[in-house]
MOPAC internal coordinates of N, CA, C and O (Angstrom, degrees):
PM7 1SCF
backbone

  N    0.0000 0     0.00 0     0.00 0    0    0    0
  C    1.4792 1     0.00 0     0.00 0    1    0    0
  C    1.4676 1   107.91 1     0.00 0    2    1    0
  O    1.2310 1   118.32 1   -77.03 1    3    2    1
  N    1.3182 1   120.80 1   102.97 1    3    2    1
  C    1.4352 1   123.97 1   176.05 1    5    3    2
  C    1.5553 1   109.90 1   -68.87 1    6    5    3
  O    1.2310 1   121.45 1   -42.65 1    7    6    5
  N    1.3339 1   114.84 1   137.35 1    7    6    5
  C    1.3992 1   120.03 1   176.66 1    9    7    6
  C    1.5723 1   105.36 1  -123.25 1   10    9    7
  O    1.2310 1   119.94 1   -53.63 1   11   10    9
  N    1.3332 1   117.73 1   126.37 1   11   10    9
  C    1.4459 1   123.42 1   178.99 1   13   11   10
  C    1.5193 1   110.73 1  -116.66 1   14   13   11
  O    1.2310 1   121.00 1   -53.92 1   15   14   13
  N    1.3139 1   115.70 1   126.08 1   15   14   13
  C    1.4610 1   121.74 1   176.96 1   17   15   14
  C    1.5320 1   108.99 1  -106.08 1   18   17   15
  O    1.2310 1   121.50 1   -50.26 1   19   18   17
  N    1.2988 1   114.74 1   129.74 1   19   18   17
  C    1.4840 1   119.53 1  -179.21 1   21   19   18
  C    1.5406 1   105.91 1  -128.01 1   22   21   19
  O    1.2310 1   120.45 1   -60.58 1   23   22   21
  N    1.3569 1   116.74 1   119.42 1   23   22   21
  C    1.4504 1   122.27 1   177.25 1   25   23   22
  C    1.5545 1   104.13 1  -101.85 1   26   25   23
  O    1.2310 1   121.34 1   -46.19 1   27   26   25
  N    1.3276 1   115.05 1   133.81 1   27   26   25
  C    1.4796 1   119.42 1   179.75 1   29   27   26
  C    1.5404 1   108.97 1  -151.47 1   30   29   27
  O    1.2310 1   122.06 1   -22.68 1   31   30   29
  N    1.3233 1   113.65 1   157.32 1   31   30   29
  C    1.4422 1   121.08 1   177.86 1   33   31   30
  C    1.5300 1   107.43 1   -74.95 1   34   33   31
  O    1.2310 1   119.72 1   -44.11 1   35   34   33
  N    1.2775 1   118.13 1   135.89 1   35   34   33
  C    1.4940 1   125.61 1  -178.90 1   37   35   34
  C    1.5479 1   106.79 1   -61.26 1   38   37   35
  O    1.2310 1   121.86 1   -28.56 1   39   38   37
  N    1.3042 1   114.05 1   151.44 1   39   38   37
  C    1.4675 1   119.42 1   172.77 1   41   39   38
  C    1.5583 1   112.00 1   136.70 1   42   41   39
  O    1.2310 1   120.30 1   169.72 1   43   42   41
  N    1.2961 1   117.02 1   -10.28 1   43   42   41
  C    1.4812 1   117.47 1  -179.61 1   45   43   42
  C    1.5321 1   110.98 1   -82.85 1   46   45   43
  O    1.2310 1   120.94 1   -29.84 1   47   46   45
  N    1.3248 1   115.81 1   150.16 1   47   46   45
  C    1.4120 1   121.95 1   179.05 1   49   47   46
  C    1.5154 1   113.65 1   -70.93 1   50   49   47
  O    1.2310 1   119.76 1   -21.20 1   51   50   49
  N    1.3238 1   118.06 1   158.80 1   51   50   49
  C    1.4365 1   123.13 1   176.19 1   53   51   50
  C    1.5357 1   109.62 1   -54.56 1   54   53   51
  O    1.2310 1   121.01 1   138.26 1   55   54   53
  N    1.3117 1   115.67 1   -41.74 1   55   54   53
  C    1.4927 1   121.09 1  -178.38 1   57   55   54
  C    1.5575 1   109.24 1   -60.48 1   58   57   55
  O    1.2310 1   121.57 1   133.88 1   59   58   57
  N    1.3872 1   114.59 1   -46.12 1   59   58   57
  C    1.4690 1   116.97 1   176.93 1   61   59   58
  C    1.5137 1   115.21 1   -59.37 1   62   61   59
  O    1.2310 1   121.02 1   137.53 1   63   62   61
  N    1.3502 1   115.65 1   -42.47 1   63   62   61
  C    1.3966 1   121.02 1  -179.41 1   65   63   62
  C    1.5326 1   112.40 1   -66.50 1   66   65   63
  O    1.2310 1   119.94 1   139.26 1   67   66   65
  N    1.3586 1   117.72 1   -40.74 1   67   66   65
  C    1.4423 1   123.32 1   174.55 1   69   67   66
  C    1.5470 1   111.04 1   -58.27 1   70   69   67
  O    1.2310 1   120.38 1   132.42 1   71   70   69
  N    1.3232 1   116.88 1   -47.58 1   71   70   69
  C    1.4240 1   122.19 1   178.38 1   73   71   70
  C    1.5355 1   112.69 1   -62.28 1   74   73   71
  O    1.2310 1   121.30 1   140.55 1   75   74   73
  N    1.3439 1   115.11 1   -39.45 1   75   74   73
  C    1.4681 1   117.88 1   178.89 1   77   75   74
  C    1.5007 1   109.53 1   -64.21 1   78   77   75
  O    1.2310 1   118.59 1   128.29 1   79   78   77
  N    1.3123 1   120.29 1   -51.71 1   79   78   77
  C    1.4542 1   119.44 1  -176.23 1   81   79   78
  C    1.5464 1   111.82 1   -64.73 1   82   81   79
  O    1.2310 1   120.15 1   146.71 1   83   82   81
  N    1.2700 1   117.31 1   -33.29 1   83   82   81
  C    1.4716 1   121.89 1   176.43 1   85   83   82
  C    1.5812 1   109.42 1   -63.99 1   86   85   83
  O    1.2310 1   119.59 1   132.54 1   87   86   85
  N    1.2941 1   118.38 1   -47.46 1   87   86   85
  C    1.3980 1   123.32 1  -178.26 1   89   87   86
  C    1.5656 1   111.38 1   -67.27 1   90   89   87
  O    1.2310 1   120.76 1   140.78 1   91   90   89
  N    1.3236 1   116.15 1   -39.22 1   91   90   89
  C    1.4782 1   121.01 1  -179.90 1   93   91   90
  C    1.5279 1   107.70 1   -67.91 1   94   93   91
  O    1.2310 1   120.92 1   134.82 1   95   94   93
  N    1.3121 1   115.84 1   -45.18 1   95   94   93
  C    1.4680 1   119.87 1   179.35 1   97   95   94
  C    1.5489 1   112.84 1   -60.58 1   98   97   95
  O    1.2310 1   122.25 1   139.12 1   99   98   97
  N    1.3231 1   113.30 1   -40.88 1   99   98   97
  C    1.5072 1   118.15 1   178.16 1  101   99   98
  C    1.5284 1   110.12 1   -63.86 1  102  101   99
  O    1.2310 1   120.67 1   137.40 1  103  102  101
  N    1.3364 1   116.33 1   -42.60 1  103  102  101
  C    1.5030 1   120.96 1  -177.20 1  105  103  102
  C    1.5269 1   109.75 1   -67.51 1  106  105  103
  O    1.2310 1   119.41 1   135.38 1  107  106  105
  N    1.3214 1   118.73 1   -44.62 1  107  106  105
  C    1.4817 1   120.26 1  -179.17 1  109  107  106
  C    1.5125 1   110.18 1   -66.32 1  110  109  107
  O    1.2310 1   120.63 1   135.67 1  111  110  109
  N    1.3238 1   116.40 1   -44.33 1  111  110  109
  C    1.4552 1   122.14 1   177.20 1  113  111  110
  C    1.5189 1   111.19 1   -55.60 1  114  113  111
  O    1.2310 1   120.69 1   129.06 1  115  114  113
  N    1.3343 1   116.29 1   -50.94 1  115  114  113
  C    1.4752 1   120.52 1  -179.35 1  117  115  114
  C    1.5262 1   113.45 1   -62.50 1  118  117  115
  O    1.2310 1   120.30 1   141.60 1  119  118  117
  N    1.3072 1   117.03 1   -38.40 1  119  118  117
  C    1.4334 1   119.48 1  -172.67 1  121  119  118
  C    1.5850 1   113.20 1   -93.38 1  122  121  119
  O    1.2310 1   118.96 1   169.74 1  123  122  121
  N    1.2817 1   119.59 1   -10.26 1  123  122  121
  C    1.3744 1   123.27 1   179.47 1  125  123  122
  C    1.5389 1   112.29 1  -114.59 1  126  125  123
  O    1.2310 1   120.35 1   159.80 1  127  126  125
  N    1.2991 1   116.93 1   -20.20 1  127  126  125
  C    1.4484 1   120.06 1  -177.65 1  129  127  126
  C    1.5507 1   112.69 1    84.22 1  130  129  127
  O    1.2310 1   121.32 1   177.41 1  131  130  129
  N    1.3276 1   115.08 1    -2.59 1  131  130  129
  C    1.4923 1   119.57 1  -179.63 1  133  131  130
  C    1.5207 1   107.27 1   -73.20 1  134  133  131
  O    1.2310 1   120.28 1   -39.39 1  135  134  133
  N    1.3712 1   117.06 1   140.61 1  135  134  133
  C    1.4517 1   119.46 1   176.18 1  137  135  134
  C    1.5410 1   108.69 1   -64.15 1  138  137  135
  O    1.2310 1   121.48 1   -33.86 1  139  138  137
  N    1.2835 1   114.77 1   146.14 1  139  138  137
  C    1.5195 1   120.09 1  -178.47 1  141  139  138
  C    1.4900 1   110.17 1   -54.87 1  142  141  139
  O    1.2310 1   119.97 1   142.45 1  143  142  141
  N    1.2925 1   117.65 1   -37.55 1  143  142  141
  C    1.4692 1   120.07 1  -174.86 1  145  143  142
  C    1.5583 1   111.16 1   -69.48 1  146  145  143
  O    1.2310 1   119.79 1   168.58 1  147  146  145
  N    1.2975 1   118.00 1   -11.42 1  147  146  145
  C    1.4321 1   121.96 1   176.93 1  149  147  146
  C    1.5371 1   112.84 1  -100.67 1  150  149  147
  O    1.2310 1   119.80 1   178.42 1  151  150  149
  N    1.2916 1   117.98 1    -1.58 1  151  150  149
  C    1.4746 1   121.98 1   177.85 1  153  151  150
  C    1.5119 1   108.50 1   -88.46 1  154  153  151
  O    1.2310 1   121.41 1   -54.72 1  155  154  153
  N    1.3483 1   114.91 1   125.28 1  155  154  153
  C    1.4700 1   121.73 1   177.73 1  157  155  154
  C    1.5138 1   109.82 1  -109.01 1  158  157  155
  O    1.2310 1   121.40 1   -51.03 1  159  158  157
  N    1.3577 1   114.93 1   128.97 1  159  158  157
  C    1.4627 1   118.90 1   177.71 1  161  159  158
  C    1.5619 1   107.51 1  -120.48 1  162  161  159
  O    1.2310 1   121.70 1   -53.85 1  163  162  161
  N    1.2883 1   114.34 1   126.15 1  163  162  161
  C    1.4913 1   121.89 1  -179.25 1  165  163  162
  C    1.5329 1   107.80 1  -112.13 1  166  165  163
  O    1.2310 1   121.27 1   -61.43 1  167  166  165
  N    1.3015 1   115.18 1   118.57 1  167  166  165
  C    1.4757 1   121.51 1   175.70 1  169  167  166
  C    1.4847 1   111.23 1  -100.65 1  170  169  167
  O    1.2310 1   120.84 1   -54.76 1  171  170  169
  N    1.3044 1   116.00 1   125.24 1  171  170  169
  C    1.4861 1   122.58 1   177.48 1  173  171  170
  C    1.4312 1   106.17 1  -115.62 1  174  173  171
  O    1.2310 1   120.88 1   -66.45 1  175  174  173
  N    1.3380 1   115.92 1   113.55 1  175  174  173
  C    1.4411 1   119.96 1   179.37 1  177  175  174
  C    1.5735 1   110.33 1  -101.24 1  178  177  175
  O    1.2310 1   119.49 1   -39.55 1  179  178  177
  N    1.2921 1   118.58 1   140.45 1  179  178  177
  C    1.4507 1   122.19 1   178.31 1  181  179  178
  C    1.5506 1   108.64 1  -126.87 1  182  181  179
  O    1.2310 1   122.41 1   -28.24 1  183  182  181
  N    1.3096 1   112.99 1   151.76 1  183  182  181
  C    1.4512 1   119.85 1   173.29 1  185  183  182
  C    1.4828 1   111.90 1   -71.55 1  186  185  183
  O    1.2310 1   120.95 1   -26.39 1  187  186  185
  N    1.3293 1   115.80 1   153.61 1  187  186  185
  C    1.4950 1   117.71 1  -179.70 1  189  187  186
  C    1.5704 1   114.36 1   -61.16 1  190  189  187
  O    1.2310 1   121.83 1   157.32 1  191  190  189
  N    1.3311 1   114.10 1   -22.68 1  191  190  189
  C    1.4643 1   116.32 1   179.72 1  193  191  190
  C    1.5218 1   111.46 1   -89.24 1  194  193  191
  O    1.2310 1   119.59 1  -166.24 1  195  194  193
  N    1.2241 1   118.38 1    13.76 1  195  194  193
  C    1.4791 1   125.18 1   174.10 1  197  195  194
  C    1.5097 1   115.59 1  -120.60 1  198  197  195
  O    1.2310 1   121.43 1  -166.48 1  199  198  197
  N    1.3478 1   114.87 1    13.52 1  199  198  197
  C    1.4898 1   121.57 1  -177.61 1  201  199  198
  C    1.4939 1   109.25 1  -143.14 1  202  201  199
  O    1.2310 1   121.14 1   -44.29 1  203  202  201
  N    1.3094 1   115.43 1   135.71 1  203  202  201
  C    1.5040 1   116.91 1   177.84 1  205  203  202
  C    1.4978 1   109.92 1  -133.91 1  206  205  203
  O    1.2310 1   120.76 1   -18.69 1  207  206  205
  N    1.3360 1   116.15 1   161.31 1  207  206  205
  C    1.4320 1   125.21 1   171.00 1  209  207  206
  C    1.4969 1   108.92 1  -132.82 1  210  209  207
  O    1.2310 1   119.26 1   -52.46 1  211  210  209
  N    1.2279 1   119.01 1   127.54 1  211  210  209
  C    1.4758 1   121.14 1  -177.57 1  213  211  210
  C    1.5055 1   113.43 1    59.36 1  214  213  211
  O    1.2310 1   119.59 1  -147.65 1  215  214  213
  N    1.2877 1   118.38 1    32.35 1  215  214  213
  C    1.4342 1   122.12 1   179.12 1  217  215  214
  C    1.5333 1   119.02 1    78.53 1  218  217  215
  O    1.2310 1   122.72 1  -171.68 1  219  218  217
  N    1.3371 1   112.38 1     8.32 1  219  218  217
  C    1.4565 1   121.06 1  -179.70 1  221  219  218
  C    1.4938 1   108.25 1  -114.87 1  222  221  219
  O    1.2310 1   119.35 1   -55.72 1  223  222  221
  N    1.3141 1   118.84 1   124.28 1  223  222  221
  C    1.4581 1   123.31 1   177.26 1  225  223  222
  C    1.5602 1   105.78 1   -66.68 1  226  225  223
  O    1.2310 1   123.19 1   -40.16 1  227  226  225
  N    1.3162 1   111.50 1   139.84 1  227  226  225
  C    1.5461 1   115.59 1   175.37 1  229  227  226
  C    1.4914 1   112.78 1   -57.99 1  230  229  227
  O    1.2310 1   119.22 1   152.11 1  231  230  229
  N    1.3084 1   119.09 1   -27.89 1  231  230  229
  C    1.4150 1   121.23 1   178.48 1  233  231  230
  C    1.5209 1   112.49 1   -72.68 1  234  233  231
  O    1.2310 1   119.97 1   161.90 1  235  234  233
  N    1.3420 1   117.66 1   -18.10 1  235  234  233
  C    1.4514 1   121.69 1   178.74 1  237  235  234
  C    1.5311 1   112.86 1  -101.15 1  238  237  235
  O    1.2310 1   118.58 1  -179.37 1  239  238  237
  N    1.2968 1   120.32 1     0.63 1  239  238  237
  C    1.3862 1   125.53 1  -177.58 1  241  239  238
  C    1.5683 1   112.71 1   -53.65 1  242  241  239
  O    1.2310 1   120.86 1   132.62 1  243  242  241
  N    1.3177 1   115.97 1   -47.38 1  243  242  241
  C    1.4348 1   121.87 1  -178.63 1  245  243  242
  C    1.5267 1   110.82 1   -58.32 1  246  245  243
  O    1.2310 1   121.08 1   145.96 1  247  246  245
  N    1.3427 1   115.55 1   -34.04 1  247  246  245
  C    1.4286 1   120.03 1  -177.56 1  249  247  246
  C    1.5702 1   112.70 1   -75.42 1  250  249  247
  O    1.2310 1   121.79 1   160.72 1  251  250  249
  N    1.3796 1   114.18 1   -19.28 1  251  250  249
  C    1.4454 1   119.18 1  -177.00 1  253  251  250
  C    1.5238 1   112.46 1   -88.00 1  254  253  251
  O    1.2310 1   120.15 1   167.28 1  255  254  253
  N    1.3684 1   117.32 1   -12.72 1  255  254  253
  C    1.4677 1   120.72 1  -177.29 1  257  255  254
  C    1.4879 1   111.85 1   -90.58 1  258  257  255
  O    1.2310 1   120.10 1   180.00 1  259  258  257

C-alpha cells in the first residue's frame, strides 16, 4: 500500500486538489503496479505564515519585494 504525503501552502481550490490526488494516484499506480484503490494520498496544507524559504515567511514575501 503506497502512501504519499504532500505538503503545500493552503489556497488551492477543491477542483485543483481533486485533480492533484487523481494524477498522483494514477502515477503511483502506473509506476508501482499497486491498484489505485490501495494508493493513499495525504495532503497537508499550511498557512503562509507557517512556512518560510530562506528565513522569510511566505506571508511576508510581498513585503520583501
